[in-house]
C-alpha positions in Angstrom: 0.0 0.0 0.1 1.4 3.4 -0.9 1.1 6.1 1.6 -1.5 8.7 1.4 0.9 11.4 -0.2 2.2 9.0 -2.7 -1.3 8.1 -3.9 -2.2 11.5 -4.0 0.8 12.4 -6.0 0.0 9.6 -8.5 -3.5 10.9 -9.0 -2.4 14.3 -9.7 0.4 13.3 -12.0 -2.2 11.5 -14.2 -2.6 8.3 -12.7 -5.4 5.8 -13.9 -8.8 6.8 -13.0 -12.4 5.7 -13.8 -15.8 7.4 -13.6 -18.8 5.5 -12.6 -22.3 7.5 -12.6 -25.5 5.9 -11.6 -27.9 7.5 -14.1 -30.9 6.3 -12.2 -30.0 7.9 -9.1 -32.2 11.3 -8.2 -30.0 13.5 -9.9 -27.7 11.2 -11.7 -29.8 11.2 -15.1 -30.3 15.0 -15.1 -26.9 16.0 -14.1 -24.7 13.2 -15.9 -23.9 15.8 -18.9 -23.2 18.6 -16.4 -20.9 16.6 -14.5 -18.9 15.5 -17.5 -18.6 19.3 -18.5 -17.5 20.3 -15.1 -14.9 17.7 -14.7 -13.4 18.3 -18.1 -13.2 22.2 -17.3 -11.5 21.1 -13.9 -9.1 19.1 -15.8 -10.1 15.9 -14.3 -9.6 13.2 -17.1 -10.7 9.5 -17.0 -9.4 6.4 -18.7 -12.8 4.9 -18.6 -16.2 6.6 -18.0 -19.2 4.3 -17.0 -22.8 5.5 -17.0 -24.9 2.9 -14.9 -28.5 2.4 -15.9 -28.8 -1.1 -14.2 -28.0 -0.8 -10.5 -28.1 -4.6 -10.3 -24.9 -4.6 -12.2 -22.7 -2.4 -9.8 -21.1 -5.4 -8.1 -19.8 -7.0 -11.5 -18.9 -3.5 -12.9 -16.7 -2.6 -10.0 -15.1 -6.1 -10.5 -14.1 -5.0 -13.9 -13.2 -1.5 -12.8 -10.7 -2.9 -10.4 -9.1 -5.2 -13.1 -7.9 -1.8 -14.7 -5.7 -1.1 -11.3 -6.9 2.5 -11.1 -5.4 5.0 -8.8 -8.9 6.8 -8.5 -12.4 5.7 -8.8 -14.9 8.6 -8.9 -18.5 7.5 -8.1 -21.7 9.7 -8.7 -24.9 8.6 -7.1 -26.8 8.2 -4.0 -26.0 6.1 -0.8 -26.6 2.8 -2.4 -24.2 3.5 -5.1 -21.8 4.7 -2.8 -22.2 1.8 -0.5 -21.4 -0.6 -3.2 -18.2 1.3 -4.3 -17.1 1.3 -0.5 -17.7 -2.5 -0.2 -15.5 -3.0 -3.3 -13.0 -0.5 -2.6 -12.1 -1.0 1.2 -8.8 -2.3 2.1 -7.3 -1.4 -1.5 -4.6 1.0 -2.7 -7.2 3.1 -4.6 -9.0 6.3 -3.6 -12.8 6.8 -3.9 -14.0 10.2 -5.1 -17.7 11.1 -4.6 -20.1 13.1 -6.6 -23.2 13.4 -4.3 -26.1 12.8 -6.7 -28.6 10.9 -4.3 -31.6 11.9 -2.0 -29.8 12.1 1.3 -26.1 11.6 0.5 -25.3 10.7 3.9 -21.7 9.5 3.2 -20.8 12.5 1.3 -22.0 14.7 4.1 -20.0 12.5 6.6 -17.0 13.5 4.4 -17.7 17.1 4.6 -18.1 17.2 0.8 -19.9 20.0 -0.7 -23.4 19.1 -1.8 -23.4 21.0 -5.0 -21.9 19.3 -8.1 -19.4 22.2 -8.8 -18.0 22.1 -5.1 -17.6 18.3 -5.3 -15.8 18.5 -8.5 -13.7 21.2 -7.0 -12.8 19.0 -4.0 -11.8 16.2 -6.6 -9.1 18.7 -7.9 -8.0 20.4 -4.9 -8.8 17.9 -2.2 -6.5 15.2 -0.2 -6.5 11.5 0.2 -7.7 10.6 3.8 -8.3 7.3 5.3 -11.8 6.6 7.0 -13.2 4.0 8.8 -15.8 1.2 7.6 -18.1 -1.1 9.2 -18.4 -5.1 9.1 -21.7 -6.5 9.3 -22.6 -10.2 9.7 -25.8 -11.7 10.3 -25.5 -14.4 12.8 -29.1 -16.0 12.4 -28.6 -19.8 11.9 -28.8 -20.6 8.0 -31.6 -23.0 8.3 -33.7 -21.1 10.7 -36.9 -19.3 10.0 -36.0 -15.9 9.0 -32.5 -16.6 8.4 -30.8 -14.7 5.5 -31.5 -15.8 2.0 -28.4 -14.2 0.4 -25.3 -12.6 1.5 -25.2 -12.0 5.0 -21.6 -10.7 5.5 -20.9 -7.1 4.2 -18.8 -4.1 4.6 -20.9 -1.0 5.0 -20.2 2.6 4.7 -22.7 4.6 7.0 -25.3 2.7 8.9 -26.9 -0.5 10.0 -30.7 0.1 10.9 -33.4 -2.0 12.4 -37.1 -1.2 12.8 -39.3 1.3 11.0 -36.8 2.6 8.7 -36.4 -0.9 7.1 -40.1 -0.9 6.2 -39.9 2.8 5.0 -36.9 1.8 2.7 -38.9 -1.2 1.4 -42.1 1.0 0.8 -41.2 4.4 -0.1 -42.4 5.1 -3.8 -39.3 5.6 -6.1 -41.5 8.4 -8.0 -42.4 10.1 -4.8 -38.6 9.7 -3.7 -37.4 11.4 -6.9 -40.0 14.2 -6.7 -39.9 15.1 -3.0 -36.3 13.9 -1.9 -35.9 13.3 1.7 -39.4 14.3 2.4 -40.6 11.2 0.8 -39.2 9.2 3.5 -40.8 11.2 6.3 -44.2 10.9 4.7 -43.9 7.1 4.1 -42.9 6.8 7.8 -46.0 8.7 8.9 -48.1 6.4 7.0 -46.6 3.1 8.2 -46.2 4.2 12.0 -49.5 3.6 13.3 -49.2 -0.2 12.4 -45.7 -0.6 13.3 -44.8 -2.9 16.3 -42.1 -2.0 18.7 -39.3 -4.6 19.4 -36.9 -5.6 22.2 -33.3 -5.3 21.8 -30.5 -6.9 23.7 -27.2 -5.1 22.8 -23.8 -6.7 24.0 -20.6 -4.7 24.1 -17.8 -6.7 25.7 -18.9 -8.0 29.0 -21.8 -5.4 29.4 -25.5 -6.0 28.2 -28.0 -3.3 27.5 -31.6 -3.9 27.1 -34.2 -1.7 25.5 -37.7 -1.3 23.8 -38.0 0.8 20.7 -39.3 1.2 17.2 -36.1 2.2 15.6 -32.2 1.2 16.4 -29.3 2.6 14.4 -25.6 1.7 14.4 -23.7 4.3 12.7 -20.2 4.5 11.4 -20.8 7.8 9.5 -21.9 11.0 11.0 -25.2 11.6 9.4 -28.8 9.8 9.2 -31.4 10.9 6.8 -29.4 13.9 5.7 -29.0 15.1 9.3 -26.1 15.1 11.6 -26.0 12.6 14.3 -23.8 14.3 16.8 -21.4 17.2 16.5 -18.3 15.1 17.0 -19.5 12.1 15.1 -17.1 11.2 12.1 -16.4 8.2 9.7 -12.7 8.7 11.1 -13.3 8.4 14.9 -12.9 4.6 15.3 -16.3 4.4 16.7 -19.5 2.9 16.0 -22.4 5.1 17.5 -25.4 3.0 18.8 -28.7 4.9 19.3 -32.4 4.4 19.4 -35.1 6.8 18.6 -37.9 6.6 21.3 -39.3 3.8 23.3 -42.3 1.6 22.9 -44.7 4.5 22.5 -45.2 5.4 18.8 -45.4 9.0 19.6 -42.0 8.8 21.3 -40.4 7.8 18.0 -41.9 11.0 16.2 -40.7 13.3 19.0 -37.0 11.5 19.3 -36.8 11.9 15.4 -37.8 15.6 15.5 -35.4 16.1 18.3 -32.6 14.2 16.3 -33.2 16.4 13.3 -33.3 19.7 15.1 -30.5 19.0 17.9 -28.1 16.6 16.2 -25.5 19.2 15.2 -25.3 20.3 19.0 -25.5 16.7 20.6 -22.3 14.7 21.7 -21.5 11.1 21.5 -20.6 11.3 25.0 -24.3 11.9 26.0 -26.4 8.9 27.6 -28.4 8.7 24.4 -25.5 7.0 22.5 -23.5 3.9 23.1 -20.0 4.0 21.5 -17.8 1.0 20.8 -15.7 -0.8 18.2 -17.8 -4.0 18.3 -21.3 -5.0 19.2 -23.6 -7.9 19.2 -27.3 -7.4 18.7 -30.3 -9.7 19.3 -34.1 -8.7 19.0 -37.4 -10.0 20.0 -38.8 -10.7 17.5 -36.1 -11.3 14.8 -36.0 -8.5 12.4 -34.8 -7.8 8.9 -31.8 -5.6 9.1 -31.0 -2.6 6.8 -27.2 -2.3 5.7 -26.6 1.1 3.9 -30.2 0.8 2.3 -30.2 -2.9 1.4 -31.9 -5.7 3.5 -28.9 -8.0 4.3 -30.1 -10.4 6.7 -32.0 -10.8 10.1 -31.1 -10.5 13.7 -29.0 -11.6 15.6 -26.3 -9.7 14.2 -22.5 -9.0 14.8 -21.0 -5.5 13.9 -17.4 -4.4 13.9 -15.4 -1.4 13.0 -12.6 -1.5 10.5 -10.6 1.6 11.1 -8.9 3.3 8.3 -9.9 0.7 5.9 -11.1 3.1 2.8 -9.2 5.7 1.1 -11.2 8.9 0.0 -10.7 12.2 -1.4 -11.9 14.8 0.9 -11.6 18.5 1.5 -8.5 19.9 3.0 -10.2 20.9 5.9 -11.3 17.3 6.8 -9.6 16.1 10.0 -7.7 12.9 9.1 -6.6 11.0 12.0 
């Protein structure tokens, strides 16, 4: 593995680079041409450009991209596209550049990237290579048990593992509404589903400590943002911590009020507060067993094991990003 300055020098001296844009993301189709123009004007050239119209091919596509042995892979899309890139680029001697073209852009926000396309392109040209953390998720439900994962149950993730109402929201939010309303589509879908949602009991094991709680929503975050909002002022994808927090208790109205508090006060809260559990590894069981959302995709069911992998991903970030 090259040092970060060595990789950065290789990129700036014309190293091999690839551009992957999900043309089906919220803004990808509309802004693809603009992105190409801004990149050319900024002098950011690519050996291969790939517009993606079938997201189901992303995994195979990244396998092909890595065969080119690039120094830089720039990915334009939403959190789902970026999550697939992270899963393929972690632990490799290649930098990930991000063009935020999705609905919430949680990972891009956690990297402190500008949310406008021109600013993101400017960061690619003027930014630096940094190392950030990723998470490792494993569903530990027995393969033959009822509700056990049908497909892949081990996965690197970029931003968030979620249990509860948000999993149902992700499965039921209409794509047309999401494209038209953006983040508001999730809130409207949640409001529609909440009256019929059942609370669950979670058992959280961190080392030799066990925490029990009832809730409608439990999140395990590697990044600093959820639903486009900051989790806590000191949360970062480079802090060697997973942040575990619930939104409300068994009462449905508490979920609504806790979500509102999260939106309004997240930028001032601290991970040291009682609302958060922080760790590098956690085991979670739920009653009843639940489907688990990993960066926007259902990857398995509880019980689950989640670990942090520190400094496992190389990314292009603004010069002001604190890289530890």
